[in-house]
N, C-alpha and C positions, 0 to 999 in steps of 0.2 A: 501493501498499499504505501501511494506515494505518501512525504510528509504532510502537504496541507490539503488531503484529501478529507474533502465531509470540507471547506474553507469557503467560506465568502468574500470578495477581496472589489471591492469600487476602485476605480485608475485612477482621476482624472487624465484629461489631455490626451489622449489613450488611441486619437487614432492618429499618431503617427510618432516615429522617435523616441525617443527615452518610455512614451504611455502604453504603447505599442508593444516593447522589445518587454515594458514589464509582464504586462495582458499576458502574452504568449508567454514568457516566462513561470508564473504561480498560474497556469492553469496547466504549464508541461510538466507539476510538482504538485497536480491535481484540484488545485481550484476553481470552484465555480465564477467567473469571471466576470462584473459588468465592465462597462466599458463604457464612461462621460464624457466627452468633448463640443466644444459649439458645431463641430462641422461634420453636421447630421449628414452629409449622402458618402465621404468617407469614412468615420466611424462605423455605418452599419455594416459598411466593405468588407471590412479590417473586422469587426465581432462575427460574419458572419464563417470567415473559416479559420474562427477559433472554434475548439469541441464545445459544448457544453453554456461560449458566452451570450452577453447580453448586450445591449446596446442605450445609453441615452446619448441624447441629445439637448445636451442646457449651456447654457450662459452665468460661470462662476460668478459673471462682477456685474448680476446683474439680483439687485433684492432677492433674498429667498430663493435662489437659487440654491444656495448651497446645502443647505434645508430639505430642500427638494430633492437635490443628485440622492441623502443618503435614504429621505424618505421611499422612494422608491424604489428602491434595489433593497426594503429593506421585506417591502409588498410584495416584490415580488420573484427573494431569491428566497425571505423566510429570517433571515438575520441577516449581520454584518459583520464582518468578523476583522477584516485586512482592508484600511485604508490606507491609497497610498497619493498621496500629495501634488503630482507635478507639472501641474496645468500652467502654462506660463506666456509671457511674452516677454520683447525686449526696446527699447528705444535709447539708441543713441544720441546724446549731444551733452553740450556743453548745460554748464546750472545755468546759467548765465540763464540758457537759453533753448530751459527745460521745459516746457508746454506744463499748464499746474497740470491740464487734465487725465496728460499723459504719466505726467503721478501721478498722478488717481488713482490712475485706468492697472499702472501698476503696483500699487500698495496693495488695488482692493481684493485686485486679482490674485497676487503670491503670498497677501500676509494675510489677505478678511478673510478670503473664500477657506486657505488652508486650516485655522480659527475655525471657524461657521461649523465648516465639515466635518472634523475635530469632537469639536461641540455636541452634535447634533447624533455622531457611530459613541462616544467613551458611556453611554447609559449602558448598548445592549452590549459590549465589552462588557463590562461591569456584572452586569446579571449573570451571565455564563462564566465573570473569571479568566477570561483568554484574551488578545488582542495586539492586533500588528501595528504600530499608523508610522509606517515610515516619509514625510518628505525631503523635497527632493529642492536640498539646495542646491550649491555649490561650491566650485572655490571660493566665489565671493561673499561665502558666506564665513571667510575665514578672509577674505583679502578684503582691499579695495583694486579700479581700473577706474584712471580717469574718463569721464561723459557718461557716466551710466550710474546716477546717480543713487538713483531712485530702484534699481536692478538690487545692487549693493545693502539699499538699504531694506528692502525685501527679505531679499536672505542674509542679510545678518538674524534682524527680525523673528526670520521662520525661525534658526538655531535656536533663540528665545526661547521661543515656542513651542522644540520638541524637547526642549528640559525642561520644563514647568512642563507638561505635558509626562514629562519622563518620572519627576518625581510623584504625582498625581493619580499617576497611574499604579507604580507598583503594586503598590498595596491587592492591589486589582488583578492583579499578571496580565496587566497591559504595555508589553513595550513601545517605547516609540523611537529613533534616530533619524538624523537628518544626513541623510548619504553629498556628497561632498565633491561632485563631481571638474575637473577641467573641464576644456572645451572637447563635443561629444560632437560627429558627426550627423547635424538635423537640420529640416529646416529652420528654426530657427538660427540658428549658428551660420547657417549660409545664408539669410537676409540682411544678416549680418553685412557682410563683407560690405559691402555696397557704403552705406554710411560710415563701419569705419576711416574704410580707405578717403571719404572726403573728411572727414577729421582729422585723422593724420594725415593727410595732404599726401599716401603710396601712394601709386595704382593698387587696384582690386587684383590682381596677382601675388602682390607680397605682405596681403595681410595676414593667410595662417599663419605663415614667419612668421612671419616680423612682431607683429602684435598676439594671435591668438594663442602659439602654442611656444615666445620667445619667452619666459618664465618658466617652463617646463624642465625636467632632465630628461626625459622621450619627447624630443621634436616631432608629436605629434597627434593629432588629433584619436579621440575613445570610440569605441564604436559602441551605441548603444547596449550591446548584447552584453557588454560586461558590466555595464552600470545596472540594466535587470536583473541580472548576476546574483552581482551583490546583492543587491536587493530584497528576491523571492529568498537565497540563505537569513538574509534579518528575518525575512515572515515569520523560518522555520524554527522549531525546537529546540535546533543546536544554537540557535541566537539567544535564546530566554533570558541570556548572564545579560545579552549586550542593551544598551537602556541608556535615554540622555549622550547619543554622544553624537560627535561631528568622522563621517566615515569619511576618509579621503580618498578616492582614487585621479589623482592630480599629474599623473606621469612626474610626480617628484616638484610641482611646482610649489607647494608648502614645505620643503627639505631645507630651502631659505634658513 
C-alpha cells in the first residue's frame, strides 16, 4: 500500500508547473488529489490524466475563494488531509514604480489565500489527528532580490505563517513546512525573463545565466518534479518529525 493511500490532497495552482508535478507525485503515492487553479481549461485537462483526480476552478485572490476551495474538496471527497499552497504570480519592478494594485494582488494570492486555506483546512485535520500542509515558498523566503518587493514580502510572510501553523498544529498531528526552491523551470519563471531583461538592461538570452542561476553553486534551473518529489516526502509518515522548517532545494544558493 502506498504511503498516502486513503488520504485526500488539495493542491492550488495545479494546472501547470510545480503544482501539477505535485499533484502527479501525490497521486502516485496513493492520494486522491483535487487540483485547483484559475485556468479551468488546462486544469480540467490535466486532472483528467491523473487517476482519481478532480478539478476545481477557483480564483484564490477573490473573497471567499480560499474557503470555497476547501469546502468543495471536503464536500466532494469527504475529508482533506493534505494541503499544498502553491498558487502564485510574479511582478518585477522597482519599488518606486511598483503598482499598488499589483502589490495587493501578490500579497492576497500568495499570503492571505494560504492563511485562509489553512484556516479552513485545520479543523478537519485536528479532528482526525493527522494533517500535512506544505507551503511553496522560495529561496526568496530566505533571501531578497531587487525589483521583487511584493514577491519577497509574500514569501517571507509565508515562512512565518508556516512556523506558526507548525507550532499550533503539532499537538494535533499536523505538520507544516515551507519548501524553498531556487528558480524552477516553469511558465512563471519563463514569463519573468522579458521583465528581468528590461529591468536589468541585459538581453533576454543572458537572464538565466546572469540573474536566475548566478547566486547558486549549481548553475541550472530546477525541474518541477524535483520539488514535487520532496513535497511528497514531506506529506508522508516518514517526515512526521519534520515541521516548521524552511526546506531548501536551491542548488546551493543559500550556502553563501
